C-alpha positions in Angstrom: -24.6 -89.6 33.5 -23.7 -87.4 30.5 -20.6 -85.3 31.0 -21.1 -81.6 31.3 -17.5 -80.8 30.5 -17.3 -77.8 28.2 -15.2 -77.4 25.1 -11.7 -75.9 25.3 -11.2 -72.2 26.2 -11.8 -69.9 23.1 -9.1 -68.1 21.2 -8.6 -64.5 22.1 -10.8 -63.4 19.3 -13.8 -65.3 20.6 -15.2 -62.5 22.8 -15.6 -60.3 19.8 -18.1 -62.7 18.2 -21.2 -61.1 19.7 -20.2 -57.7 18.4 -19.3 -59.2 15.0 -22.8 -60.5 14.2 -25.3 -57.8 13.3 -28.8 -58.2 14.7 -31.5 -58.7 12.1 -34.9 -57.0 12.6 -38.0 -59.1 13.1 -40.6 -56.4 13.6 -42.8 -55.3 10.8 -42.8 -51.8 9.3 -45.8 -49.6 9.3 -46.4 -50.3 5.6 -47.1 -54.0 6.4 -50.1 -53.2 8.5 -53.4 -54.1 6.8 -55.3 -51.0 5.6 -58.8 -50.5 7.0 -61.6 -50.7 4.5 -62.8 -47.3 3.1 -66.0 -45.9 4.5 -68.7 -44.1 2.4 -71.0 -41.2 3.1 -73.1 -41.3 -0.1 -76.8 -41.7 -0.2 -78.5 -45.2 -0.3 -79.0 -45.0 -4.1 -75.3 -44.9 -4.8 -73.9 -46.8 -1.7 -73.9 -50.2 -3.4 -71.9 -48.9 -6.4 -69.3 -47.2 -4.1 -68.9 -50.3 -2.0 -68.4 -52.5 -5.0 -65.7 -50.1 -6.3 -64.0 -50.2 -2.9 -64.0 -54.0 -2.9 -62.5 -53.9 -6.4 -59.6 -51.7 -5.2 -58.5 -54.1 -2.5 -55.3 -56.1 -3.1 -55.6 -59.2 -0.8 -51.9 -60.0 -1.0 -51.0 -56.7 0.7 -53.2 -57.2 3.7 -52.9 -61.0 4.1 -49.3 -61.9 3.1 -47.9 -58.6 4.4 -49.1 -59.5 7.8 -48.4 -63.2 7.5 -44.7 -62.6 7.1 -44.6 -61.0 10.5 -47.0 -63.4 12.3 -49.5 -60.7 13.2 -52.9 -61.2 14.8 -54.5 -60.4 11.5 -52.5 -63.2 9.8 -53.5 -65.7 12.5 -57.1 -64.8 12.0 -56.9 -65.3 8.2 -54.4 -68.2 8.2 -56.7 -70.6 6.4 -54.9 -73.6 5.0 -56.9 -73.4 1.8 -55.5 -69.9 1.2 -52.0 -70.9 2.2 -51.9 -73.8 -0.2 -52.3 -71.5 -3.1 -48.9 -69.9 -2.3 -45.4 -71.3 -2.7 -44.5 -73.1 0.6 -41.2 -71.4 1.3 -42.6 -67.9 0.6 -45.7 -68.6 2.8 -44.1 -70.0 5.9 -40.5 -68.8 5.6 -39.1 -65.4 6.6 -37.0 -65.5 3.4 -34.4 -62.9 4.3 -31.7 -65.3 5.4 -30.5 -68.8 4.6 -29.3 -70.8 7.5 -26.7 -73.6 7.0 -26.9 -76.5 9.5 -23.5 -78.3 9.7 -23.3 -81.7 11.5 -19.9 -83.2 12.3 -19.7 -86.8 13.6 -16.4 -87.0 15.4 -14.3 -90.2 15.7 -14.3 -91.5 19.3 -11.2 -90.4 21.0 -10.6 -87.5 18.7 -12.8 -85.0 20.6 -10.1 -82.7 21.9 -8.2 -82.6 18.7 -11.4 -81.8 16.8 -12.3 -79.0 19.2 -9.0 -77.3 18.7 -9.3 -77.4 14.9 -13.0 -76.5 15.0 -12.5 -73.5 17.3 -9.8 -72.2 15.0 -12.0 -72.6 11.9 -15.2 -71.1 13.3 -13.7 -68.2 15.2 -11.7 -67.3 12.1 -14.9 -67.5 10.1 -16.6 -65.1 12.5 -13.7 -62.7 12.7 -13.4 -62.5 8.9 -17.2 -62.3 8.3 -17.0 -59.0 6.4 -14.6 -60.4 3.9 -16.5 -63.7 3.5 -19.9 -62.4 2.2 -21.1 -61.3 5.7 -21.6 -64.9 6.9 -22.4 -65.1 10.6 -21.8 -67.9 13.1 -25.1 -68.3 15.1 -24.0 -71.1 17.4 -21.9 -74.2 17.9 -23.0 -77.1 20.1 -21.8 -80.6 21.3 -24.4 -83.4 21.6 -24.6 -85.1 25.0 -28.0 -86.9 24.6 -28.7 -88.4 21.1 -25.9 -89.0 18.7 -23.1 -88.4 21.2 -19.9 -87.3 19.5 -21.8 -85.1 17.1 -21.2 -81.3 16.8 -23.8 -78.9 15.3 -22.9 -75.5 13.8 -25.4 -73.1 12.4 -24.3 -70.3 10.0 -26.4 -67.4 8.7 -26.1 -66.3 5.1 -27.7 -63.2 3.5 -29.9 -65.2 1.2 -28.7 -67.7 -1.4 -26.7 -65.0 -3.1 -24.8 -64.6 0.2 -24.4 -68.3 0.5 -22.9 -68.5 -3.0 -20.5 -65.7 -2.3 -19.3 -67.1 1.0 -18.8 -70.6 -0.5 -16.4 -69.2 -3.1 -14.6 -66.9 -0.7 -14.1 -69.6 1.9 -12.6 -71.9 -0.7 -10.0 -69.2 -1.6 -9.1 -68.4 2.0 -5.9 -70.2 2.8 -6.2 -69.8 6.6 -9.7 -71.3 6.6 -8.7 -74.1 4.3 -5.8 -74.9 6.6 -8.1 -75.1 9.7 -10.6 -77.2 7.7 -7.9 -79.6 6.7 -7.0 -79.9 10.3 -10.6 -80.9 11.2 -11.2 -83.5 8.5 -9.0 -86.3 9.9 -11.1 -86.3 13.1 -14.5 -86.7 11.3 -16.5 -89.8 10.5 -19.1 -88.0 8.5 -20.2 -84.4 7.9 -23.6 -83.2 6.6 -24.8 -79.8 5.4 -28.4 -78.7 5.2 -29.7 -75.3 4.0 -32.8 -74.1 5.9 -35.2 -71.2 6.0 -36.6 -69.6 9.2 -40.2 -69.9 10.2 -41.7 -66.4 10.3 -43.1 -67.0 13.8 -39.8 -68.3 15.3 -36.8 -66.5 13.7 -33.2 -67.2 14.7 -32.1 -65.5 17.9 -29.2 -63.0 17.7 -26.1 -63.7 19.8 -26.7 -63.7 23.6 -25.4 -64.8 26.9 -28.2 -66.3 28.9 -26.3 -66.2 32.1 -27.1 -69.8 32.7 -24.3 -71.9 34.2 -22.0 -73.0 31.4 -24.6 -71.7 28.9 -27.3 -74.1 30.0 -28.7 -76.8 27.7 -30.1 -76.6 24.2 -32.8 -78.9 22.9 -32.9 -79.5 19.2 -36.1 -81.1 18.1 -36.3 -82.6 14.6 -39.5 -83.7 12.8 -39.6 -85.6 9.5 -43.0 -84.6 8.0 -45.1 -86.3 5.5 -44.4 -84.8 2.1 -46.8 -82.0 1.3 -47.7 -81.3 4.9 -45.4 -78.4 5.8 -48.1 -75.7 5.5 -50.5 -77.6 7.7 -47.8 -78.3 10.3 -46.7 -74.6 10.3 -50.3 -73.3 10.7 -50.9 -75.6 13.7 -47.6 -74.8 15.3 -48.0 -71.1 14.8 -51.2 -71.1 16.7 -49.9 -73.2 19.6 -46.4 -72.0 20.1 -47.5 -69.2 22.4 -47.9 -71.9 25.1 -44.3 -72.8 24.9 -43.0 -69.2 24.7 -44.3 -68.5 28.2 -41.9 -70.9 29.8 -38.8 -71.3 27.7 -36.4 -69.2 25.7 -36.6 -69.9 22.0 -33.6 -70.1 19.7 -35.1 -70.6 16.3 -37.3 -72.7 14.0 -36.4 -73.9 10.6 -37.5 -76.1 7.7 -35.1 -77.8 5.3 -34.9 -76.4 1.7 -31.8 -78.1 0.3 -30.5 -81.4 1.6 -33.0 -83.3 3.7 -36.4 -82.1 2.6 -39.7 -82.1 4.6 -37.7 -81.8 7.8 -38.4 -79.3 10.5 -36.1 -78.2 13.4 -36.7 -76.0 16.4 -34.3 -75.2 19.1 -34.9 -74.2 22.8 -32.6 -73.1 25.6 -33.0 -74.1 29.3 -30.8 -73.5 32.3 -30.8 -77.3 33.0 -32.7 -80.5 32.3 -34.9 -80.2 35.4 -36.1 -76.8 34.2 -36.8 -78.3 30.8 -39.0 -81.0 32.3 -40.9 -78.5 34.4 -41.5 -76.1 31.4 -42.8 -78.9 29.2 -45.3 -79.9 31.9 -46.5 -76.3 32.4 -47.2 -76.0 28.6 -49.8 -78.6 28.9 -51.8 -76.4 31.3 -52.2 -73.8 28.5 -55.3 -74.0 26.4 -54.6 -75.0 22.8 -51.3 -76.8 23.4 -52.9 -80.2 23.5 -54.6 -79.5 20.2 -51.3 -78.4 18.6 -49.6 -81.6 19.6 -52.5 -83.7 18.3 -52.6 -81.9 15.0 -48.9 -82.0 14.3 -48.4 -85.6 15.4 -50.6 -86.9 12.6 -48.5 -85.0 10.1 -45.2 -86.4 11.3 -43.4 -89.6 10.2 -40.6 -89.5 12.7 -39.4 -87.2 15.5 -36.3 -87.0 17.7 -34.9 -84.7 20.4 -31.2 -84.0 20.9 -29.7 -82.3 24.0 -26.6 -80.2 23.3 -24.1 -78.0 25.2 -22.7 -74.8 23.7 -19.0 -74.8 22.9 -17.0 -72.1 24.6 -16.8 -70.0 21.4 -20.5 -70.2 20.6 -22.2 -66.8 20.2 -25.3 -68.3 21.6 -24.9 -69.6 25.2 
């Protein structure tokens, strides 16, 4: 049986993490709503000319893409793959406002406690000094208990690629952070970084305390897609994800942009594994979910699921 032991107690600054990370808006502005087509009151002899002029004045990108970026009903109705394929992948399916950095540390067996001490110092300092480090935010930190046991996953949020560049330079110059990083490195077998974009229909959750015992369990699902199939996968998932949202708290959905490409991740939170199993069963009772699974399975090369526990300093728990 997997251990449910939590990470060490956080530093005194940990409790300020939730306040430190600003919430990002996910609701559309009024300007993003598609405008209704103009009506005419002219006589029948001139109505065709007026209608043609009205059609000529329409700008499809305002109505379609403006709604698509916020996952509206209008966008779902017009989300034809043939139209989507004409657009750049990342701009069509991605929210675009933030860049998320997924950091994976594989810890040497027997070094867990020493790693946790150094990692806690590093990531809590990063969160505390966010304003001076390009406004980077720590979204969450987790320890794998099913899957690659001994792995730790950390997700950072950057204000676009410009923010990522700024943070990278400032972190390298910060002596305190470099000291904590150097304390972590001897305990690692490998480390991997991937830059990701959020899906518009499943943006990253702001910090929260679920109230679940010990923060509950988090499921990280990873899909390696066939090259060129991201748009089709996104369209099918966007239509079917409502079935899952009825029974489980979403954390976020992402696709890789730098590092491993054609890779999709989504994260869900449950109070425990029994609830997870029940929620997955209930999703199959909702119309459309079976079709979503069938459509996305044929676009996928490999898939895996990882069960994680939040560390004591994680803003998401």
